[in-house]
C-alpha positions as CSV (number, residue, x, y, z in Angstrom):
1,X,-83.2,-59.1,-62.5
2,X,-81.0,-61.9,-62.7
3,X,-79.3,-63.2,-59.7
4,X,-75.9,-64.4,-59.1
5,X,-74.6,-67.8,-58.6
6,X,-71.4,-68.4,-56.2
7,X,-70.1,-71.6,-56.1
8,X,-67.5,-71.8,-53.7
9,X,-65.4,-75.1,-53.1
10,X,-64.7,-73.6,-49.6
11,X,-65.0,-75.7,-46.3
12,X,-62.6,-74.1,-43.8
13,X,-63.9,-74.0,-40.1
14,X,-63.8,-69.3,-40.5
15,X,-65.1,-67.5,-42.8
16,X,-62.0,-65.6,-43.3
17,X,-61.3,-62.6,-45.7
18,X,-62.8,-64.4,-48.4
19,X,-66.3,-64.9,-47.3
20,X,-66.2,-61.3,-46.2
21,X,-65.6,-59.8,-49.6
22,X,-68.2,-62.1,-51.1
23,X,-70.2,-60.3,-48.3
24,X,-69.3,-57.0,-49.3
25,X,-69.7,-57.7,-52.8
26,X,-73.3,-58.8,-51.9
27,X,-74.4,-55.0,-51.2
28,X,-72.7,-53.3,-54.6
29,X,-74.2,-55.8,-56.7
30,X,-77.9,-55.1,-55.0
31,X,-80.8,-55.1,-55.7
32,X,-79.4,-58.4,-57.4
33,X,-79.5,-61.7,-54.6
34,X,-75.9,-63.5,-54.2
35,X,-76.9,-67.4,-54.1
36,X,-74.2,-69.5,-52.6
37,X,-73.3,-73.7,-53.3
38,X,-71.1,-75.4,-51.4
39,X,-69.9,-78.3,-50.5
40,X,-71.9,-80.5,-48.5
41,X,-69.1,-80.9,-45.9
42,X,-69.4,-77.0,-45.4
43,X,-72.9,-77.6,-44.2
44,X,-72.0,-78.3,-40.1
45,X,-70.2,-75.2,-39.7
46,X,-70.7,-72.7,-37.2
47,X,-70.3,-69.7,-39.3
48,X,-72.0,-71.2,-42.0
49,X,-75.0,-72.0,-39.5
50,X,-75.1,-68.3,-39.1
51,X,-74.9,-67.3,-42.6
52,X,-77.8,-68.5,-43.3
53,X,-79.2,-67.5,-40.3
54,X,-78.6,-64.1,-41.6
55,X,-80.8,-64.4,-44.5
56,X,-78.4,-65.9,-47.0
57,X,-79.7,-68.3,-49.0
58,X,-76.9,-71.0,-49.2
59,X,-77.4,-74.8,-51.6
60,X,-75.2,-77.6,-50.7
61,X,-73.5,-80.2,-53.4
62,X,-71.7,-83.0,-52.7
63,X,-67.9,-83.2,-52.6
64,X,-67.9,-84.9,-55.9
65,X,-69.3,-82.0,-58.2
66,X,-65.8,-80.4,-57.3
67,X,-63.8,-83.2,-59.1
68,X,-63.2,-84.0,-62.3
69,X,-66.3,-86.2,-62.7
70,X,-69.8,-85.6,-64.0
71,X,-72.6,-87.2,-62.6
72,X,-76.2,-86.5,-63.7
73,X,-77.5,-85.7,-60.6
74,X,-75.4,-82.8,-59.9
75,X,-76.2,-81.3,-63.5
76,X,-80.1,-81.0,-62.5
77,X,-79.4,-79.7,-59.3
78,X,-77.5,-77.1,-61.1
79,X,-80.2,-76.5,-63.4
80,X,-82.8,-76.4,-60.7
81,X,-81.1,-73.9,-58.7
82,X,-80.6,-71.3,-61.9
83,X,-84.2,-72.0,-62.4
84,X,-85.6,-71.8,-59.1
85,X,-83.2,-68.5,-58.3
86,X,-83.5,-66.6,-61.5
87,X,-79.6,-67.1,-62.2
88,X,-77.6,-65.1,-65.0
89,X,-74.6,-64.7,-63.9
90,X,-72.4,-67.6,-61.9
91,X,-69.1,-67.0,-60.4
92,X,-66.5,-69.4,-59.3
93,X,-64.1,-69.6,-56.7
94,X,-61.2,-72.2,-56.3
95,X,-63.0,-74.3,-59.2
96,X,-60.6,-75.1,-62.6
97,X,-61.8,-77.0,-65.4
98,X,-65.0,-78.6,-64.0
99,X,-66.8,-80.7,-66.7
100,X,-69.7,-80.6,-65.0
101,X,-70.1,-76.7,-65.2
102,X,-69.0,-77.0,-68.8
103,X,-71.7,-79.0,-69.7
104,X,-74.3,-76.1,-68.0
105,X,-72.6,-73.8,-70.2
106,X,-73.7,-75.9,-73.4
107,X,-77.3,-76.5,-72.5
108,X,-78.1,-73.0,-70.7
109,X,-77.6,-68.9,-71.5
110,X,-75.8,-68.4,-68.0
111,X,-72.5,-66.4,-68.1
112,X,-69.8,-67.6,-66.1
113,X,-66.8,-65.4,-64.2
114,X,-63.9,-67.7,-63.2
115,X,-62.2,-66.3,-60.1
116,X,-58.7,-67.6,-59.4
117,X,-56.8,-67.1,-56.3
118,X,-53.5,-69.3,-57.4
119,X,-51.7,-70.2,-60.4
120,X,-53.2,-72.1,-62.9
121,X,-51.5,-75.2,-63.7
122,X,-52.7,-78.1,-65.2
123,X,-51.2,-81.9,-64.5
124,X,-51.9,-85.2,-66.1
125,X,-53.7,-86.4,-68.6
126,X,-55.0,-84.5,-71.5
127,X,-53.9,-81.4,-70.2
128,X,-55.0,-79.7,-73.6
129,X,-58.0,-80.7,-73.2
130,X,-58.5,-79.4,-69.5
131,X,-57.7,-76.2,-70.3
132,X,-60.0,-76.2,-73.4
133,X,-62.6,-76.8,-71.3
134,X,-61.7,-73.8,-68.9
135,X,-61.3,-71.7,-71.6
136,X,-65.0,-72.8,-73.0
137,X,-66.6,-72.6,-69.7
138,X,-65.2,-69.0,-68.6
139,X,-66.6,-65.7,-70.6
140,X,-63.9,-63.9,-68.1
141,X,-61.3,-64.7,-65.8
142,X,-60.3,-62.7,-62.6
143,X,-56.7,-63.2,-61.1
144,X,-56.4,-61.9,-57.4
145,X,-52.9,-60.5,-58.2
146,X,-50.7,-59.4,-61.4
147,X,-48.8,-62.6,-61.2
148,X,-51.9,-64.5,-61.3
149,X,-53.5,-62.8,-64.1
150,X,-50.2,-62.9,-66.4
151,X,-50.0,-66.6,-65.6
152,X,-53.5,-67.1,-66.8
153,X,-52.8,-64.5,-69.9
154,X,-50.6,-67.2,-71.2
155,X,-53.3,-69.9,-70.8
156,X,-56.4,-68.5,-72.0
157,X,-57.4,-64.9,-74.7
158,X,-55.7,-62.0,-73.1
159,X,-59.1,-60.1,-74.0
160,X,-60.8,-62.6,-71.0
161,X,-58.4,-62.1,-68.0
162,X,-58.4,-59.1,-65.9
163,X,-57.0,-58.4,-62.3
164,X,-58.8,-57.7,-59.2
165,X,-56.2,-57.7,-56.5
166,X,-57.4,-58.9,-53.3
167,X,-58.3,-57.0,-50.4
168,X,-57.5,-57.5,-47.0
169,X,-60.1,-57.0,-43.8
170,X,-57.9,-55.0,-41.3
171,X,-60.5,-55.3,-38.5
172,X,-58.8,-59.1,-38.0
173,X,-55.5,-57.4,-37.5
174,X,-56.3,-55.0,-34.2
175,X,-57.5,-57.7,-31.9
176,X,-54.8,-57.6,-28.7
177,X,-56.1,-60.5,-27.1
178,X,-54.2,-63.1,-27.1
179,X,-56.1,-66.5,-27.6
180,X,-55.6,-70.2,-28.6
181,X,-51.9,-69.7,-28.1
182,X,-51.4,-71.9,-25.4
183,X,-49.3,-74.1,-27.4
184,X,-46.5,-71.3,-28.3
185,X,-43.7,-72.0,-26.1
186,X,-40.3,-69.6,-25.3
187,X,-38.2,-70.7,-28.0
188,X,-38.0,-68.4,-31.5
189,X,-41.1,-68.5,-33.4
190,X,-42.0,-69.3,-36.3
191,X,-45.4,-69.3,-37.8
192,X,-46.2,-70.6,-41.1
193,X,-49.5,-71.7,-43.1
194,X,-49.7,-75.3,-43.9
195,X,-52.9,-75.9,-46.4
196,X,-52.4,-76.8,-49.0
197,X,-49.0,-78.7,-48.0
198,X,-46.8,-78.7,-51.0
199,X,-48.6,-75.4,-52.6
200,X,-47.7,-73.1,-49.2
201,X,-43.9,-74.9,-49.3
202,X,-44.4,-76.7,-45.9
203,X,-42.2,-79.1,-46.8
204,X,-39.4,-76.3,-47.5
205,X,-40.0,-74.3,-44.3
206,X,-39.6,-77.8,-42.6
207,X,-36.1,-79.3,-44.3
208,X,-34.8,-75.2,-43.2
209,X,-35.9,-75.3,-39.5
210,X,-34.2,-79.2,-39.5
211,X,-31.1,-77.4,-40.6
212,X,-31.3,-74.5,-38.0
213,X,-31.8,-76.9,-35.6
214,X,-28.9,-79.0,-36.1
215,X,-26.7,-75.9,-36.3
216,X,-27.9,-75.6,-32.5
217,X,-30.8,-73.4,-32.8
218,X,-34.0,-73.8,-30.2
219,X,-36.9,-73.0,-32.9
220,X,-40.5,-74.1,-33.0
221,X,-42.1,-74.2,-36.4
222,X,-45.8,-73.6,-35.8
223,X,-48.0,-74.4,-38.6
224,X,-51.2,-73.0,-38.9
225,X,-54.0,-74.9,-40.9
226,X,-57.6,-74.0,-42.2
227,X,-58.6,-77.7,-42.6
228,X,-56.6,-81.3,-43.4
229,X,-54.4,-81.7,-40.5
230,X,-54.7,-85.6,-40.9
231,X,-53.6,-85.2,-44.5
232,X,-50.6,-82.5,-44.0
233,X,-49.5,-85.1,-40.8
234,X,-49.4,-87.9,-43.5
235,X,-48.0,-86.2,-46.4
236,X,-45.2,-84.6,-43.5
237,X,-44.1,-88.5,-42.8
238,X,-44.3,-89.4,-46.0
239,X,-41.6,-86.6,-46.7
240,X,-39.6,-87.1,-43.2
241,X,-40.4,-90.2,-41.6
242,X,-41.8,-88.4,-38.8
243,X,-43.1,-85.6,-37.2
244,X,-40.7,-83.8,-35.1
245,X,-41.0,-82.4,-32.2
246,X,-40.3,-78.7,-33.0
247,X,-43.6,-79.0,-35.0
248,X,-46.6,-77.6,-33.5
249,X,-50.1,-77.6,-35.7
250,X,-52.4,-74.4,-34.5
251,X,-55.9,-74.6,-34.6
252,X,-57.6,-71.5,-37.2
253,X,-58.7,-68.1,-36.1
254,X,-60.4,-65.0,-37.2
255,X,-58.6,-63.2,-35.0
256,X,-55.1,-63.8,-37.1
257,X,-53.7,-60.9,-34.8
258,X,-52.8,-63.3,-32.4
259,X,-50.9,-65.5,-34.1
260,X,-48.8,-63.2,-35.7
261,X,-48.0,-61.2,-32.1
262,X,-47.2,-64.4,-30.6
263,X,-44.3,-65.7,-33.2
264,X,-40.9,-63.9,-34.1
265,X,-41.4,-64.6,-37.8
266,X,-44.4,-65.2,-40.4
267,X,-42.6,-67.4,-43.0
268,X,-44.1,-67.7,-46.6
269,X,-42.1,-70.7,-48.3
270,X,-45.0,-70.9,-51.0
271,X,-44.1,-72.4,-54.6
272,X,-45.4,-69.9,-57.3
273,X,-47.2,-72.8,-58.9
274,X,-49.9,-74.0,-56.8
């Protein structure tokens, strides 16, 4: 029985729906085992430590692996994991045209499924090379929505693309205990997801709130971040010159209902292309 290697560029400080969905999937593919490969900066997270303590096999690899750079040591590590864990299938998440995985595909018989969680877009130089590498690496593409799938069909052979819509863990929406909301005040509260900054349209949200405040409205923009707060702050300053008083940064939580209950509006300003 061949096993499955989940390659996930995920180092958020909470499991969220994503990891819980992988746990559910692991039960469906049994007796095959799910093995996980994550970036090194995820190794110190509390939920990751608990995840390992629960018996899950997790490997860590240096951050450079998830860039477009190719390092022989990363390729060797992948080959070692495949041999040691008897891997027959690789399932990637948040990993696009990865040249290391492409080289792996050339020298091994492993199959690769690429899970697209956002619209796939290619920028910079050698766009056609990046598209071709991604296409040749993947035996199957999975889109998390019809929109994402249609985007992929415009890039790759349509017979290699299908939709499996994202699921929601509804237990995360049942808590009635308010936590991590001490920074939320009495003005009209707007909640927005702020990472990544441009993909989530945070610049659009801030610009809109600034205009409403100029019209005399009392508004707080509560930005919920899974990580990268220093990066987001720099990007806000680059766009607006400062971080306005109406902006409040909220820490992540698995009990997202706490924030939904404490805000008047959940604003999605995301750009179509990520």
